[in-house]
Structures are given as C-alpha cells and as structure tokens.
N, C-alpha and C positions, 0 to 999 in steps of 0.2 A: 381220766383222772390219774390212773397209774402211770401213763406215759409221761405226763407232765411232771409227776414226782421223780421219775427216773432221769428226766432231763436236768432237774435241779440238783441231783446228787453227783458227787465225784466218786467214781468207783476206784478204790484203793485196795491193794493187796499188801499184806504184811509178810515179807519174806521170813524164812526160818531164822531164828535168832542166832547170832554168832557170839560166843563167849571166849574170853581169855582168862584163865586162872579163876574160873568160877565153877561151883558145883552145878549140876543140872537143876537142883532145887532153887538155887539163887537165880539162875538164868530164867526159870519159869516165873519167878517173882518179878523180875524186870520186864519180861514180856507182858505180864498182867498189868503192870503199872502203865505201860505204853497203850495197851488196849483200853484201859480206863480213861486215859487222857484223850484218846481218839473219840471215845463215845461222847465227849462234851461237844463235838461238832455234829449237829444233826443232819447236815448236808453231805456227810460221808457215808458211802455204802462200803462196809469193810468186808474183806475176804481174807481168810488165813490160808496161806499156801499149804501149810502142813496138813490142815484138815481137808483141803480140797482134793489133793492128789499126791500120794506118797511118791510116786515116780517122778512127778514134777518137782517135788521137794528135794529129792535126791539129786536131780539134775541141777537145780539152782544152787545147792551147796557147792557144786563144782565150778559154777560159772558166774558167781556173784559180782565179779569185777568186769565181766565181758558184756558190753552194752547189747550186742546182737542177740546173745543168748537170753538176756533179761527182756529184750523187746519181744522175742518169740514167746517166752513164758507169759508175759503180760497180755499178749494177743490171745494166746490159748485160754487164759483166765477171763478175758473180756473186760480188763481193767484199763484205766487211764494212767495210773500211777503205781509204782512199786515202792515200798517203804522197807529199807533195810536198817535193822538195829544191831549194833555191836556194842557189847559192854565188857569191860575188862577191869581186873583188879591189879593194881600195882601197890603192894604193901597195904597201907590203910587208905589208899586213894582209889576212887572209882572213876573210870573214863567211860562216858556215854557218847556214842557216835551215831548219828542218824543220817542216812543218805536216801535221797529221793530220785527216782528214775521216771522220766516222762515217757511212757510207752509209745505214744503217737508220734512224738518227734524223734524218739530213739536217742535221747541224751540224758545225762545225769543233770537233774534240775539243780541240785545243791547238796552240800554235805555240811552238817553242823556237829560241833563236838564241844562237850563241857567236861571239865575235870572237877570232881567233887571231893572234898576232904571228908565229908560225912556221907556215909552210904545208907542213911535212914530213908525210909519211904517218902516222907514229905520233901526232902531235898532233892531226890531223884525225880519225883513227880513234877516239881517246879521246873527242874532243868528240862524235862521232856516237854512241858507245856510251852516253855520259851522257844524251844527248837521247833515245835509244831506250828507255833504262831508265825514263824518266819516264812513258811511256805504254804500254809493252808489259807486260802482266801476266806474272808468272812462269808457267812451264808447269804444267799441272795435275799435282799431285803424286800419285804412285802410292803407295798405302798399302803398307808393307812386309808381307811375307807373315806375319810373326809378330803383326800387329795385326788379322788377320782373325778373325771369330767362330768359324769352324770349326776353327781351330788350337787355340784355347783350349778349345773343347768337346771335341776329341779328347784334349787334354792332361789335362783334368779326368777324362775317362772312363778313360784309362789309369792315372792315379794312384789314382782311386777303386777301380778293379778290382784293382789291385795290393794296396792296403790290405786289401780285402775277402778276397782269396786268402791273404794272410799271416795275417790273423786266423783264418780257417777252418782253416788248416794247423796252427796252434799251439794250437788249442782241443781239450780233452779230450772224447772222445765221451761218457763217463760220468764223473761226478765221485764215484767210490767210493774210500773210503780202502783202503790196501793191507794193512790188518790186520783181524782178525775180532774182534767183540765177542761174548762168550758170556754169556748171562744167568745170574745165580746160581740154584742149584738150591734148592728149598724143601723 
C-alpha cells in the first residue's frame, strides 16, 4: 500500500528562498505562504532543502541558475522537481517569481512571475496559487466504485438471474388444456 501511495505522489523540494529588499521575517512569511499553498495538493510530497541538509542548502544558494548543479542536488534529495521562489520589493510593489526545475530531464520546466501592487497575504496567496496551478498536474483521479467492471458484471448477473427465475416460476410445466376431447363413436 505504501509503494502505491509513493507512486501517486510527485516528490518536490523547495529551494531556499531568495529575497530582494526584504527582511528575513518578510521572507519567512512568503515562504510560509508558498508552503501553505502547496499543502492544498495532496499528491505532492514536499521536502524543504534548508531543513534537509545545510551543506546542500549552501551549495544551492551558489548554483540556483545552473541546471547541472540543480540536477545533482535534486538527485541527492531523491526528488522529481525543484521549486525556487524569489520575492522582491520595489517601493510598494511586490514581485513574486516561481521557477520549476525538472530533475529527471535536467531542464527548467517553467518560470512564472506576478507583480502585485498589494503585499497583503491574500493577494500573495492568490498569485502563488495561480502560478502553482500552471505546472502542478491535478491529483490522479480515483475511479468511482460504480465505474469498475466488477460492479457492472455483478449487476448484470443479478438482473439476468432475476429475469430467469421469474420466467421459470411463471412457466407452466405442461401445456395441457383443462378440458377433454372425446373422439366420435363409429
């Protein structure tokens, strides 16, 4: 059961946050918003690089733009995708940039960026949700119980058996008339 669950999950690591003109406290706030947004996807298995390995975290801060370095780090972590968040402040405007690296293929899957006039939490959360929806596939759908082959086979067997039983119960054993015919005498 555990292996089936692991196959359904996308293993994703969040790289250390990059900030521009933000205090560490503000950066932590944006990191938390991203992590809350990612928890809405039950088919993601999340790993935080900073908590996994400090040496790896330091290495990644120096090679966040180099694909081979990111691929090696993702392989070390055993993840399929790396997610990099960069948040910057320009006056009263917040720029949120999200980049996704596909570890297996060794390519940048995409980069999404939104410029926000409001820096409040709901606006940032909505922007992150829009960006995440661009690259995270929906969870694997579970087929409803009534669409499985064995349900319809059992249903057909019950209906067929009921019809057969009803026909056999109403059928006469002998088709004889209830009167007697006497032939004429000669």
